[in-house]
C-alpha positions as CSV (number, residue, x, y, z in Angstrom):
1,M,0.0,-0.3,-0.1
2,P,1.3,2.6,-0.7
3,I,2.1,5.6,1.2
4,A,0.4,8.9,1.2
5,T,2.5,11.9,0.2
6,E,1.4,14.8,2.0
7,I,-1.4,14.8,4.5
8,P,-4.4,17.1,3.8
9,A,-4.1,20.2,6.2
10,P,-7.5,20.7,9.2
11,T,-9.3,22.4,7.0
12,P,-10.1,25.8,9.8
13,R,-12.6,26.9,11.7
14,P,-14.8,30.1,10.5
15,K,-15.2,32.4,12.9
16,R,-18.7,32.9,12.9
17,R,-18.8,32.0,16.6
18,K,-17.1,34.7,17.9
19,A,-18.4,36.8,15.2
20,L,-22.2,35.9,16.3
21,W,-21.1,36.2,20.2
22,L,-21.2,39.6,19.1
23,I,-23.4,40.3,17.5
24,A,-25.4,38.9,20.2
25,L,-23.9,41.1,23.7
26,A,-24.6,44.6,21.4
27,A,-27.7,43.5,20.7
28,A,-28.3,42.5,24.4
29,A,-27.0,46.1,25.2
30,A,-28.7,47.6,23.0
31,L,-32.0,46.4,24.4
32,G,-30.9,46.9,27.7
33,G,-29.9,50.9,27.1
34,L,-32.9,51.1,25.3
35,T,-35.5,49.7,28.0
36,Y,-33.6,51.6,30.1
37,A,-34.0,54.9,28.4
38,L,-37.9,53.5,28.0
39,T,-38.8,53.1,31.7
40,G,-35.6,54.3,34.3
41,V,-35.3,57.7,32.2
42,E,-39.1,57.9,31.2
43,D,-39.5,57.4,35.7
44,T,-36.8,59.8,37.0
45,V,-38.4,63.0,34.7
46,D,-42.0,62.6,34.7
47,E,-42.2,61.5,39.1
48,G,-42.4,64.1,41.0
49,L,-42.5,66.4,38.0
50,Q,-45.3,69.0,38.0
51,E,-46.2,72.4,36.4
52,R,-48.6,74.2,37.6
53,P,-50.0,77.9,37.2
54,M,-49.3,80.9,39.7
55,A,-49.9,84.8,39.6
56,C,-47.0,86.6,37.7
57,S,-47.3,89.0,41.1
58,E,-45.9,85.6,43.1
59,A,-43.4,84.6,40.3
60,M,-41.9,88.9,39.8
61,Y,-42.0,88.7,44.5
62,A,-39.4,85.4,44.2
63,M,-37.1,86.2,42.2
64,G,-36.8,89.5,43.2
65,W,-39.0,92.1,41.4
66,V,-41.8,93.4,41.1
67,L,-44.5,92.9,38.3
68,P,-44.8,96.8,36.2
69,D,-48.4,98.6,36.9
70,H,-50.9,97.5,35.1
71,A,-49.9,94.6,33.4
72,S,-52.7,92.4,31.7
73,D,-53.0,89.7,29.8
74,Q,-50.9,87.9,33.0
75,R,-50.0,83.6,32.4
76,C,-47.5,82.4,34.8
77,T,-47.0,78.5,34.9
78,E,-44.2,77.1,38.1
79,L,-42.4,73.9,37.1
80,S,-41.2,71.4,40.3
81,G,-39.6,68.2,40.6
82,G,-37.8,65.3,37.6
83,L,-34.7,66.7,36.3
84,A,-36.4,70.4,35.8
85,G,-35.1,71.1,39.4
86,H,-37.7,74.4,40.6
87,T,-39.0,76.9,37.1
88,Q,-41.3,79.4,36.6
89,S,-41.8,81.0,32.9
90,G,-44.3,83.3,32.2
91,T,-45.7,85.9,30.3
92,F,-47.7,89.6,30.3
93,R,-48.7,92.5,28.7
94,I,-47.6,96.3,29.5
95,A,-47.5,99.4,28.3
96,R,-44.9,99.8,25.9
97,A,-43.9,103.3,27.2
98,D,-42.7,100.6,30.6
99,A,-40.6,98.1,28.7
100,R,-37.3,100.2,29.8
101,P,-37.8,101.6,32.5
102,W,-39.2,98.0,34.0
103,L,-35.9,96.2,32.1
104,A,-33.4,99.0,33.4
105,S,-35.4,98.1,37.5
106,L,-35.0,94.9,37.6
107,S,-32.2,93.8,40.0
108,G,-29.5,90.8,39.8
109,E,-26.3,90.2,38.1
110,R,-27.1,91.6,34.8
111,N,-25.7,89.8,31.8
112,R,-24.1,92.2,29.6
113,P,-23.4,90.5,25.6
114,G,-22.4,93.1,23.3
115,G,-25.0,95.7,21.9
116,A,-26.2,96.3,25.4
117,G,-26.6,99.3,26.5
118,S,-25.4,101.0,29.3
119,D,-28.9,99.5,31.6
120,S,-27.1,95.7,30.1
121,V,-31.0,95.6,27.8
122,V,-30.3,95.1,24.4
123,E,-32.0,96.9,22.4
124,R,-33.8,94.4,18.6
125,K,-35.8,95.7,16.1
126,E,-38.7,94.3,17.0
127,G,-38.3,94.6,21.2
128,L,-35.8,94.6,24.4
129,A,-34.1,91.4,26.0
130,L,-32.2,91.6,29.0
131,G,-30.4,88.7,30.7
132,I,-30.5,88.3,35.0
133,L,-27.9,86.4,36.5
134,R,-28.9,85.1,40.0
135,P,-31.4,87.4,40.4
136,P,-31.9,88.3,44.2
137,G,-35.3,86.8,45.3
138,S,-35.6,83.4,47.1
139,L,-36.4,80.9,43.5
140,Q,-32.8,80.2,43.6
141,A,-32.5,81.0,40.0
142,D,-29.0,80.6,37.8
143,E,-30.4,82.5,34.7
144,V,-33.3,84.8,34.0
145,R,-34.1,85.9,29.8
146,V,-37.0,88.8,29.8
147,D,-37.7,89.3,26.2
148,V,-40.1,91.6,25.3
149,R,-41.8,91.9,21.7
150,W,-43.3,95.0,20.7
151,E,-47.1,94.3,20.1
152,S,-47.9,97.5,18.7
153,E,-47.3,101.2,19.1
154,D,-48.7,101.1,22.9
155,T,-47.7,98.0,23.1
156,A,-45.1,94.8,25.0
157,V,-45.6,91.2,25.7
158,V,-43.0,90.5,27.8
159,T,-41.4,87.0,28.2
160,F,-39.6,86.0,30.7
161,E,-37.9,82.4,31.9
162,T,-35.8,81.0,34.7
163,F,-33.0,78.4,34.2
164,D,-31.9,76.6,37.1
165,Y,-28.4,74.5,35.3
């Protein structure tokens, strides 16, 4: 009997087993992350999150400010709990002539962006804007942004929002 001169080399095993295992691991991690995002984070944000209407005079007082005389169409809210911390926002109308003096009267450390006047009020074609850092009231907000939009020759709409970083 003749002896084979060559012994066939064993065929290498495909590496599919390792690749399939890595794909399964990545899919499980993605599914776990998605499950956490849909259940864990949502519970954290929604649980205890409360939005309630509040008087705009109360919101101004919490920032250490006074609501302008003759403010009308007041709509203010307070959002507390969850990841939001404690924030307030609102809108109201005032006489256009009273807008800049009222903004100039607001106390707190002023954000001084480029183009702001000596009172830190930014004047734009459509209205005015002012940023206050850490208002002196009890709210403990990190920043308040106040925007005034000219509504007509006589009236302006004031919008404010607090941020608690």
